[in-house]
C-alpha positions as CSV (number, residue, x, y, z in Angstrom):
1,M,0.0,0.0,0.0
2,S,1.5,3.4,-1.0
3,S,1.9,6.5,1.2
4,K,-0.8,8.3,-0.7
5,R,-3.2,5.3,-0.2
6,S,-2.8,5.3,3.5
7,L,-3.2,9.1,3.8
8,R,-6.5,8.9,1.7
9,Q,-7.7,6.2,4.2
10,K,-6.7,8.7,6.7
11,Y,-9.0,11.4,5.3
12,S,-11.7,8.9,5.0
13,R,-11.5,8.3,8.8
14,I,-11.4,12.0,9.4
15,A,-14.9,12.1,7.7
16,R,-16.5,9.3,9.3
17,E,-15.2,10.4,13.0
18,G,-15.3,14.3,12.5
19,I,-12.2,14.9,14.2
20,Y,-9.6,17.5,13.3
21,E,-6.2,17.1,11.1
22,E,-3.6,19.0,12.0
23,N,-1.5,20.6,9.3
24,T,1.5,22.8,9.5
25,R,-0.4,25.7,8.2
26,Y,-3.8,25.5,9.5
27,T,-6.1,23.2,11.4
28,Q,-8.9,21.6,9.0
29,Q,-12.1,19.9,9.9
30,F,-13.8,17.6,7.5
31,D,-17.5,17.0,7.3
32,R,-19.3,13.6,7.1
33,D,-18.7,14.0,3.0
34,G,-15.1,14.3,3.6
35,E,-15.1,17.9,2.5
36,P,-13.2,20.5,4.7
37,I,-14.9,23.0,6.7
38,C,-13.1,26.1,5.9
39,N,-15.1,29.1,7.1
40,R,-13.2,29.8,10.3
41,S,-14.6,33.3,10.8
42,N,-16.5,34.2,14.1
43,N,-19.6,34.7,12.4
44,P,-22.5,33.3,14.4
45,C,-24.3,30.5,11.9
46,F,-27.9,30.7,11.2
47,S,-28.7,27.7,13.4
48,S,-27.7,29.7,16.5
49,I,-29.9,32.7,15.5
50,L,-32.7,30.2,14.9
51,N,-32.5,28.7,18.4
52,S,-32.2,32.0,20.2
53,R,-35.8,32.9,18.5
54,L,-37.6,29.5,18.8
55,Q,-38.5,27.3,21.6
56,R,-36.7,24.2,21.4
57,R,-40.0,22.3,22.3
58,Q,-41.6,24.0,19.5
59,V,-39.4,22.6,17.0
60,L,-39.3,19.1,18.3
61,R,-43.2,19.0,18.1
62,G,-42.9,19.1,14.5
63,T,-44.1,22.7,13.8
64,L,-40.6,24.1,12.6
65,A,-42.2,25.5,9.2
66,A,-44.7,27.6,11.4
67,A,-42.2,28.7,13.7
68,I,-40.0,30.0,11.2
69,T,-43.0,31.7,9.6
70,S,-43.4,33.3,12.8
71,M,-39.7,34.5,12.8
72,F,-39.4,35.7,9.2
73,A,-43.3,36.6,8.7
74,G,-44.5,37.0,5.1
75,S,-46.8,35.2,2.5
76,I,-44.0,33.7,0.6
77,L,-43.4,31.3,3.8
78,N,-47.0,30.2,4.1
79,G,-46.5,27.3,1.7
80,L,-44.1,25.6,4.1
81,K,-46.7,25.2,6.9
82,A,-46.8,21.6,7.8
83,R,-49.6,19.5,6.3
84,P,-50.8,15.9,7.6
85,A,-49.7,13.3,5.0
86,N,-52.4,10.6,4.8
87,A,-52.2,8.0,2.3
88,S,-55.7,7.8,2.0
89,T,-56.7,11.3,1.1
90,P,-57.1,12.6,-2.5
91,M,-54.3,15.2,-2.3
92,L,-51.7,12.2,-2.0
93,G,-53.4,10.6,-5.1
94,F,-51.7,7.2,-4.8
95,K,-51.3,4.4,-2.2
96,A,-48.2,4.6,-0.3
97,V,-45.5,2.1,-0.7
98,P,-44.4,-0.1,2.1
99,I,-41.3,0.3,4.1
100,S,-38.3,-2.0,2.5
101,E,-34.8,-2.3,2.8
102,A,-34.7,-4.3,-0.6
103,D,-32.0,-3.1,-3.0
104,S,-34.4,-2.4,-5.6
105,I,-36.8,0.4,-7.1
106,V,-40.3,0.5,-5.5
107,V,-43.0,2.5,-6.8
108,P,-46.9,2.9,-5.7
109,Q,-49.5,0.8,-7.6
110,G,-50.1,1.9,-11.2
111,Y,-46.9,3.4,-11.5
112,T,-43.8,2.3,-13.5
113,A,-40.0,2.9,-13.0
114,R,-37.7,2.6,-16.2
115,V,-34.1,3.5,-16.4
116,L,-33.1,6.3,-18.6
117,I,-29.8,7.7,-19.8
118,P,-27.7,5.6,-17.2
119,W,-24.0,5.9,-16.7
120,G,-22.2,4.8,-20.0
121,E,-25.5,5.4,-22.2
122,P,-24.1,6.4,-25.5
123,I,-25.4,9.8,-26.7
124,S,-22.8,10.9,-29.4
125,G,-19.5,10.4,-31.7
126,S,-19.3,6.8,-32.6
127,F,-21.9,5.8,-30.0
128,P,-19.9,3.2,-28.1
129,S,-21.8,0.6,-26.2
130,Y,-21.1,0.7,-22.4
131,S,-18.6,-1.7,-21.3
132,L,-16.4,-1.7,-17.7
133,K,-13.5,-1.8,-20.3
134,N,-14.8,1.6,-22.1
135,T,-11.6,3.5,-22.8
136,G,-11.6,7.4,-21.6
137,A,-12.2,8.4,-25.0
138,E,-15.4,6.4,-25.2
139,Q,-16.4,7.6,-21.8
140,G,-16.7,11.2,-23.4
141,M,-19.1,10.0,-25.8
142,Q,-21.3,8.5,-23.2
143,V,-23.4,9.5,-20.2
144,G,-21.4,10.6,-17.2
145,Q,-21.8,9.3,-13.4
146,H,-23.6,10.3,-10.5
147,H,-26.6,12.3,-11.9
148,D,-27.6,15.7,-10.2
149,G,-29.4,18.7,-11.2
150,M,-31.5,18.3,-14.5
151,H,-33.7,20.2,-16.6
152,F,-36.1,19.2,-19.8
153,F,-35.6,21.6,-22.6
154,P,-38.7,21.4,-25.1
155,I,-37.4,20.9,-28.3
156,E,-38.7,24.4,-29.7
157,G,-36.0,25.7,-27.8
158,K,-38.2,29.1,-27.2
159,S,-39.0,28.8,-23.5
160,P,-37.3,26.6,-20.7
161,Y,-40.9,25.8,-19.1
162,E,-43.1,25.9,-22.2
163,G,-43.6,23.8,-25.3
164,S,-43.4,20.0,-26.2
165,S,-43.6,17.9,-22.8
166,I,-42.7,14.6,-25.0
167,D,-39.7,15.7,-27.2
168,G,-36.8,17.5,-25.9
169,L,-33.2,18.0,-24.6
170,L,-32.7,16.6,-21.0
171,V,-29.4,18.2,-19.5
172,V,-28.2,16.6,-16.6
173,N,-25.1,17.3,-14.3
174,H,-22.6,14.6,-13.2
175,E,-21.4,15.5,-9.9
176,Y,-18.3,13.0,-9.2
177,V,-17.1,9.5,-10.2
178,E,-16.4,6.6,-8.2
179,P,-13.0,4.9,-9.7
180,R,-13.6,1.7,-8.0
181,Y,-16.8,1.1,-10.4
182,T,-15.3,2.9,-13.4
183,H,-12.2,0.7,-14.3
184,A,-11.8,-2.8,-15.0
185,A,-8.5,-2.5,-13.2
186,A,-10.1,-1.7,-10.2
187,V,-12.2,-5.2,-9.9
188,G,-10.7,-7.2,-7.0
189,Q,-9.0,-4.3,-5.4
190,A,-10.0,-3.0,-1.9
191,L,-11.0,0.5,-3.0
192,G,-13.2,3.0,-0.9
193,P,-15.5,5.3,-2.4
194,D,-12.5,7.9,-3.1
195,D,-9.9,5.6,-3.4
196,F,-8.5,5.3,-7.2
197,P,-6.1,2.4,-8.7
198,M,-2.4,3.7,-8.7
199,K,0.7,2.2,-10.4
200,E,3.6,0.7,-8.4
201,D,5.7,3.7,-9.1
202,G,3.2,6.2,-7.6
203,T,1.6,7.3,-11.0
204,R,-1.7,6.6,-12.5
205,D,-2.6,5.2,-15.8
206,T,-3.3,8.0,-18.0
207,D,-6.3,6.8,-19.6
208,Q,-8.0,6.0,-16.3
209,V,-7.6,9.7,-15.3
210,L,-9.2,10.6,-18.9
211,K,-12.1,8.3,-18.1
212,E,-12.8,9.8,-14.9
213,M,-12.5,13.4,-16.0
214,N,-14.9,12.4,-18.9
215,G,-17.1,10.9,-16.4
216,H,-17.6,14.4,-15.1
217,G,-19.4,17.7,-16.3
218,V,-22.8,17.6,-17.9
219,S,-24.6,15.3,-20.5
220,I,-26.9,17.0,-23.1
221,T,-29.2,14.2,-24.5
222,R,-32.5,14.2,-26.9
223,I,-35.1,12.1,-25.6
224,S,-38.5,11.3,-27.0
225,R,-41.7,9.8,-25.5
226,Q,-42.7,6.4,-27.5
227,S,-46.3,5.4,-28.1
228,G,-46.4,2.9,-25.4
229,G,-45.3,5.6,-22.7
230,S,-41.5,4.7,-22.5
231,W,-38.7,7.0,-23.5
232,K,-35.5,6.7,-25.6
233,V,-32.4,8.4,-26.7
234,V,-32.7,10.0,-30.0
235,R,-29.5,10.5,-31.9
236,D,-29.3,14.1,-32.6
237,P,-26.3,16.7,-33.5
238,R,-27.2,18.6,-30.4
239,N,-26.4,15.7,-28.3
240,R,-23.0,16.5,-26.5
241,R,-20.7,15.9,-23.3
242,I,-19.1,18.8,-21.5
243,T,-16.5,17.3,-19.2
244,A,-13.5,18.3,-17.1
245,L,-11.6,18.9,-20.5
246,T,-14.1,21.1,-22.3
247,P,-12.6,24.6,-23.4
248,M,-14.4,27.2,-21.3
249,E,-14.8,31.1,-21.5
250,I,-14.4,33.2,-18.3
251,R,-16.5,36.6,-18.0
252,G,-17.3,39.0,-15.8
253,P,-14.7,40.9,-13.3
254,V,-12.4,38.1,-12.9
255,R,-11.7,37.9,-16.4
256,G,-8.2,39.1,-17.2
257,S,-7.2,39.3,-13.5
258,D,-3.9,38.0,-12.4
259,L,-5.6,35.5,-9.9
260,I,-6.5,33.2,-12.9
261,K,-3.8,33.5,-15.3
262,T,-2.0,30.2,-16.2
263,K,0.3,28.5,-18.7
264,Y,-3.1,27.4,-20.6
265,S,-4.6,30.9,-20.6
266,P,-1.9,33.7,-19.9
267,D,-4.3,36.5,-20.3
268,G,-6.7,35.1,-17.8
269,T,-9.7,34.6,-20.2
270,R,-10.1,30.9,-20.8
271,T,-9.9,27.6,-18.8
272,R,-10.5,23.7,-19.3
273,G,-13.5,22.0,-17.8
274,T,-16.2,21.9,-15.1
275,I,-16.2,19.6,-12.2
276,N,-18.3,18.3,-8.9
277,N,-21.4,19.8,-10.6
278,C,-24.3,19.6,-8.4
279,A,-27.6,21.4,-8.7
280,H,-28.3,23.7,-11.5
281,G,-30.3,26.8,-12.9
282,V,-32.4,27.7,-16.0
283,T,-32.1,31.1,-17.3
284,P,-34.9,33.0,-18.6
285,W,-33.2,33.4,-21.9
286,N,-33.4,29.2,-22.1
287,T,-30.1,28.3,-21.4
288,Y,-28.6,25.9,-18.6
289,L,-26.6,26.9,-15.6
290,T,-24.3,24.4,-14.2
291,C,-23.0,24.5,-10.5
292,E,-19.4,23.8,-9.5
293,E,-19.8,22.8,-5.8
294,N,-16.8,20.9,-4.0
295,W,-14.1,21.5,-6.5
296,A,-11.4,22.6,-4.3
297,R,-9.7,19.0,-3.2
298,Y,-9.4,17.9,-6.8
299,F,-6.3,20.2,-6.7
300,L,-3.0,19.9,-4.7
301,N,-1.1,22.5,-3.5
302,N,2.4,21.4,-1.6
303,D,3.7,24.8,-1.2
304,E,4.8,26.1,2.1
305,D,2.8,29.1,2.0
306,V,-0.9,28.4,0.7
307,P,-2.6,31.5,-0.6
308,R,-5.8,32.3,0.8
309,D,-7.7,31.8,-2.4
310,H,-6.7,28.1,-2.1
311,E,-7.0,27.8,1.9
312,R,-10.4,29.4,1.7
313,Y,-12.2,26.4,0.3
314,G,-9.6,23.6,1.3
315,V,-7.3,22.7,-1.7
316,S,-5.4,19.7,-0.8
317,T,-2.2,20.4,1.0
318,D,-0.5,17.0,1.6
319,G,-0.3,13.8,-0.2
320,T,-2.7,13.9,-3.3
321,S,-5.7,15.3,-4.6
322,R,-9.1,13.9,-4.4
323,Y,-8.3,11.8,-7.4
324,G,-4.9,12.3,-8.3
325,W,-5.4,13.6,-11.8
326,E,-2.0,15.4,-11.3
327,L,-0.2,12.0,-11.2
328,A,-1.2,10.8,-14.8
329,D,1.9,9.0,-16.1
330,N,2.2,10.7,-19.3
331,K,2.6,14.1,-17.4
332,A,0.4,16.0,-20.1
333,D,-0.4,19.5,-19.3
334,E,-4.2,18.6,-19.1
335,Y,-3.6,16.6,-16.3
336,I,-0.5,18.1,-14.3
337,R,-2.8,21.3,-14.1
338,F,-4.5,19.7,-10.9
339,G,-1.2,20.1,-9.2
340,A,-1.4,23.6,-8.1
341,S,2.1,24.5,-6.3
342,A,4.3,27.2,-8.0
343,S,6.9,25.4,-10.3
344,G,7.6,28.1,-12.7
345,A,8.9,31.7,-12.5
346,S,5.6,33.2,-13.0
347,A,1.9,32.1,-12.8
348,T,1.9,32.1,-16.7
349,E,4.6,29.3,-16.7
350,D,2.6,26.9,-14.1
351,Y,-0.9,26.2,-12.8
352,R,-0.6,27.9,-9.5
353,N,-3.7,29.6,-10.4
354,E,-5.6,26.6,-11.8
355,P,-8.0,26.5,-8.7
356,N,-9.3,30.1,-9.1
357,T,-10.7,29.4,-12.6
358,F,-13.2,26.7,-10.8
359,G,-15.9,27.3,-8.2
360,W,-18.0,29.2,-10.6
361,V,-21.6,29.1,-12.2
362,V,-21.3,27.6,-15.9
363,E,-23.7,28.6,-18.7
364,I,-24.5,26.2,-21.6
365,D,-26.4,26.7,-24.6
366,P,-28.1,23.3,-24.9
367,F,-29.1,23.9,-28.5
368,N,-26.0,25.2,-30.0
369,P,-23.3,22.4,-30.1
370,K,-20.8,24.8,-31.3
371,S,-21.1,27.3,-28.4
372,T,-18.5,27.5,-25.7
373,P,-19.3,27.4,-22.0
374,V,-19.1,30.6,-20.1
375,K,-18.2,30.9,-16.4
376,H,-19.6,33.9,-14.9
377,T,-17.7,35.3,-12.1
378,Y,-20.3,37.9,-11.2
379,L,-22.1,35.2,-9.5
380,G,-19.1,34.5,-7.0
381,R,-16.7,31.6,-6.5
382,F,-17.8,29.3,-3.6
383,A,-19.4,25.6,-3.4
384,H,-22.4,26.5,-5.5
385,E,-25.6,24.5,-5.1
386,G,-27.9,25.6,-7.6
387,V,-29.2,29.0,-9.0
388,V,-33.0,30.1,-8.8
389,F,-34.2,33.1,-10.7
390,Q,-37.0,35.4,-9.6
391,P,-39.5,35.4,-12.4
392,P,-38.3,38.0,-15.0
393,V,-40.1,41.3,-15.3
394,E,-39.7,43.2,-18.5
395,G,-37.9,46.4,-18.0
396,Q,-36.5,45.5,-14.6
397,P,-33.4,43.9,-13.5
398,I,-32.7,40.2,-13.4
399,V,-32.6,38.6,-9.9
400,C,-31.2,35.1,-8.7
401,Y,-30.1,33.6,-5.8
402,S,-27.6,31.0,-4.9
403,G,-26.6,29.0,-1.8
404,D,-23.1,27.8,-0.8
405,D,-23.4,24.0,-0.1
406,A,-20.2,23.8,2.2
407,R,-21.1,23.9,5.9
408,F,-21.4,27.2,7.9
409,E,-21.5,29.3,4.7
410,Y,-23.6,32.0,3.0
411,I,-26.7,32.8,0.8
412,Y,-26.2,35.0,-2.2
413,K,-28.2,37.3,-4.3
414,Y,-27.2,38.7,-7.5
415,V,-29.0,41.8,-9.4
416,S,-28.1,42.6,-12.6
417,A,-27.1,46.3,-13.6
418,Q,-29.0,46.3,-17.0
419,P,-32.9,45.5,-17.0
420,Y,-34.5,42.7,-18.5
421,N,-35.7,42.7,-22.0
422,Q,-37.2,39.5,-23.4
423,A,-36.5,40.1,-27.0
424,T,-32.6,40.7,-26.4
425,A,-31.7,39.0,-23.0
426,S,-28.7,36.9,-23.0
427,G,-25.9,35.9,-20.5
428,A,-24.5,39.2,-20.7
429,L,-27.0,40.1,-17.8
430,L,-24.9,37.9,-15.5
431,D,-21.7,39.8,-16.2
432,D,-22.5,43.3,-14.8
433,G,-24.3,43.9,-11.6
434,T,-23.9,43.4,-7.8
435,L,-23.7,40.2,-5.7
436,Y,-25.0,40.4,-2.1
437,V,-24.6,38.2,0.9
438,A,-27.5,37.6,3.3
439,R,-26.7,38.6,7.0
440,F,-29.3,37.3,9.5
441,N,-30.0,39.3,12.9
442,E,-30.8,37.9,16.2
443,D,-34.2,39.9,16.2
444,G,-35.1,37.8,13.0
445,T,-34.6,40.5,10.6
446,G,-32.0,40.4,8.1
447,K,-29.9,42.5,5.5
448,W,-28.3,42.0,2.1
449,L,-24.7,43.1,2.1
450,A,-23.3,44.4,-1.3
451,L,-19.9,42.4,-2.0
452,K,-18.6,45.8,-3.7
453,F,-15.0,46.6,-3.7
454,G,-14.4,49.5,-1.4
455,E,-17.8,48.9,0.6
456,N,-18.5,47.0,3.6
457,G,-15.1,46.4,4.7
458,L,-13.9,44.9,1.3
459,T,-11.0,47.3,1.2
460,P,-7.3,47.1,0.9
461,E,-6.8,47.8,4.4
462,N,-8.7,44.3,4.8
463,G,-6.7,42.6,2.1
464,F,-9.0,43.2,-0.7
465,Q,-7.2,44.3,-4.0
466,D,-10.1,44.9,-6.5
467,Q,-13.5,43.7,-7.4
468,A,-12.1,40.4,-9.1
469,D,-10.3,39.6,-5.6
470,V,-13.5,40.0,-3.6
471,L,-15.6,37.6,-6.0
């Protein structure tokens, strides 16, 4: 067993037991998913504010929704009030399924469950059939692993919510991969969920790394309902995979910043790929937003001094990254970039800034396979869990909300500088505006704080250099 494998097992134990791992630079705690808890501020968390406002007995009686409504009064919360679930009421509409521990899908009487676009389903290119022996390149033509946020776009392409309900593009996120199930070489090895096969010399087989990278990202697949009620994949030129290797454009205030200049993009305008895509969003102009969540540990920085833009979200600082992609044995540029230590004379000669090109919201046009995905930096860099738009109003700014899914983090709101116009609306509305963070007060009120350089303590005196640095 290699020392790197021992380290990974140690991290698994940290995740299970919730203990602290001492580091020469800082102390890091991991949650139950093995993700580091990186917010070490002294701000009170929302649960402490909630507990100070509510009677614990009231919460335990099952009236949490009503209690929150009394704390944050407003008609928007009325829908949260608890309603009794009764299998015999017409509101439920079906007979409840019995409790079961069987390893099978159980649906109510009269319903049918069928598998649609599983991992390995061929959707593009040469349409290679699934096999555990599939190559990395073949995975790039197949549906990825661990589906998450998804949306069905009616085939007309005019509205994300109106149009055909039987023919359209199903767009699906792929949050992560499990190498133990991905490779034929992993069969028979004692591997945990985040472990991966390694070679005797401490490197990784390049094609295995490619396969894992192509298992990430997003799948765009045309599906159509058949006469018998089942659905099938339709071969369509719009079917495509966006992976951890797909070229992407960076827009907004961070574009061109010294913080994201790399050997691949010396001018700081581009990057490659999207990873750990969790929930999603759908824009009023009919595009898909994929959200990069727990991206930080995909990178490794072994430098003595780790910059705060790496430390804040827990870039790995010892041993290896989450999947060890930087260990690919052919040492190609697209793999070594996950090693984020400083190795060149400047940032444009290595990948010390590569982690800064991740943690964003990525816009994808599902109807244009030739379009380049865009990372919108005005929506902030953090562990994104979805983007939800307020219904757009003609002539008013676009407003959308996003949550940071790391523990003890924050809720955000973005307001565009320009008004919404249905005829001309595009992703440009996400590149000029204001990002706000929610602050909740102990008396149950709250305030949106603008994350603008020069305001609310975001000043050079507190270590912020410009708006790109803030975001």
